[in-house]
Every structure is written in C-alpha cells, then in structure tokens.
C-alpha positions as CSV (number, residue, x, y, z in Angstrom):
1,X,0.0,0.0,0.0
2,X,1.4,3.4,-1.0
3,X,2.1,5.5,2.1
4,X,3.6,8.7,3.2
5,X,5.0,9.6,6.6
6,X,5.1,12.9,8.4
7,X,7.9,13.9,10.7
8,X,9.1,16.9,12.6
9,X,6.3,17.4,15.1
10,X,7.0,18.1,18.7
11,X,6.6,20.5,21.6
12,X,7.6,24.1,21.1
13,X,7.0,27.3,23.0
14,X,4.7,30.0,21.6
15,X,6.6,32.1,19.0
16,X,8.8,29.2,18.1
17,X,9.2,27.3,14.9
18,X,8.9,23.7,13.6
19,X,9.5,22.2,10.2
20,X,7.3,19.3,9.2
21,X,8.3,16.9,6.4
22,X,6.4,14.3,4.4
23,X,8.1,11.6,2.5
24,X,6.9,8.5,0.5
25,X,7.6,5.6,2.8
26,X,8.8,3.2,0.0
27,X,9.9,6.1,-2.2
28,X,7.7,4.5,-4.9
29,X,6.1,7.7,-6.3
30,X,7.2,11.3,-6.9
31,X,5.7,13.9,-4.6
32,X,5.2,16.8,-6.9
33,X,2.2,18.4,-5.3
34,X,0.0,18.1,-2.2
35,X,-1.1,19.8,0.9
36,X,-1.0,20.0,4.7
37,X,-3.9,19.7,7.1
38,X,-4.5,19.6,10.8
39,X,-7.1,18.0,13.0
40,X,-7.8,18.1,16.7
41,X,-9.9,15.6,18.7
42,X,-13.6,15.9,17.8
43,X,-13.0,18.5,15.1
44,X,-13.0,18.6,11.4
45,X,-9.8,18.4,9.4
46,X,-8.7,21.8,8.5
47,X,-6.8,22.6,5.3
48,X,-3.7,24.7,5.8
49,X,-1.7,24.9,2.6
50,X,-1.2,23.4,-0.8
51,X,1.4,23.4,-3.5
52,X,0.9,22.5,-7.1
53,X,3.3,20.7,-9.4
54,X,4.1,24.1,-10.9
55,X,5.1,25.5,-7.5
56,X,2.0,27.7,-6.9
57,X,1.1,27.8,-3.3
58,X,-2.1,28.7,-1.3
59,X,-2.7,29.1,2.4
60,X,-5.6,29.3,4.8
61,X,-6.0,32.7,6.4
62,X,-5.2,31.2,9.8
63,X,-1.6,30.4,8.8
64,X,-0.9,32.9,6.0
65,X,2.3,34.8,6.6
66,X,3.4,32.2,9.3
67,X,3.6,28.9,7.5
68,X,5.3,28.1,4.2
69,X,4.8,24.9,2.1
70,X,7.6,23.7,-0.2
71,X,8.7,20.6,-2.0
72,X,12.2,19.2,-2.6
73,X,12.3,17.0,-5.7
74,X,15.7,15.6,-4.9
75,X,14.6,14.4,-1.5
76,X,11.1,13.6,-2.7
77,X,9.7,15.6,0.2
78,X,6.9,17.9,1.0
79,X,7.6,20.3,3.8
80,X,5.7,22.8,6.0
81,X,7.8,25.5,7.7
82,X,5.9,26.8,10.7
83,X,7.0,30.1,12.3
84,X,5.5,32.2,15.1
85,X,3.6,29.3,16.4
86,X,0.6,29.9,18.7
87,X,-1.0,27.7,21.3
88,X,-4.0,27.4,19.0
89,X,-1.8,25.7,16.4
90,X,-1.7,22.7,18.7
91,X,-3.1,19.8,16.7
92,X,-2.3,16.6,14.7
93,X,-0.8,17.6,11.4
94,X,-1.3,15.5,8.2
95,X,0.1,15.7,4.7
96,X,-1.7,14.5,1.6
97,X,0.6,13.9,-1.4
98,X,-0.9,13.7,-4.8
99,X,0.0,10.5,-6.6
100,X,-0.2,10.4,-10.4
101,X,-0.6,7.2,-12.3
102,X,-0.8,6.8,-16.1
103,X,-4.4,6.4,-17.2
104,X,-5.9,7.0,-13.7
105,X,-7.1,10.1,-12.0
106,X,-4.9,11.7,-9.4
107,X,-5.3,10.3,-5.9
108,X,-4.3,11.7,-2.4
109,X,-2.0,9.6,-0.3
110,X,-2.4,10.5,3.4
111,X,0.1,10.0,6.2
112,X,-0.6,9.0,9.8
113,X,0.0,12.4,11.2
114,X,2.5,14.1,13.5
115,X,1.6,15.9,16.7
116,X,2.4,19.6,17.2
117,X,2.0,21.1,20.6
118,X,2.6,24.7,21.3
119,X,2.9,25.8,24.9
120,X,2.0,29.3,26.1
C-alpha cells in the first residue's frame, strides 16, 4: 500500500518554529504536489496549505504569513515550515501527497499524522 510519513512534530513554545516533512515511505512515487492539514480531537480536518506541481502555493487565512509549504524534488519531500507558532496551532498535522498514475485520476495519499504542541 502506498504510504507517506510525516515527521518533525513536537513540543515548542509560543513564538517558536517547527518544520514538518512528508516523504513517501517506500519512495515509490514522486511527490510533486500536495497539501498540509490539521485536525484536533472531535473537530473537522482543516486545510492549511497546498502546493501545485508548478510550484504555486495557497494558504488558509489562519496560517498565511506564518507557514510556508515547499517541496524538494531531490529528497522527494513535501515540507511545511511553521513560524511564530501559537497555542491554537496545537493539533495533529497531516500531509496529503498527490499520486499520479498513467491512465488513472490523481489520488491523495495520506500520512498517519504528527503531533504539534505549542505551549504558552
């Protein structure tokens, strides 16, 4: 089963930074586009940022100016740089990488999530 894995979560003080990464577990597909989401217990998954294969990016208002999504083709990685973190950013963070297969529609490959906790 195609999988991606997130890493880089942890505990940080308010105002601090973290960098999340998302890689293909078996390195069996190229991560050219995708997005980051977060979800807390009992809440809906919130879209945070996306990047297209052409490098265009988009952000939710809640993170615009603080978070930056990027991709590294050489490392086959999707990243989320998070700066000026706030306690309300505490959540489980997920990446969804778009997988392309010849003759099939694009599909999202989701990771298991990584916890980010911001202390006040």
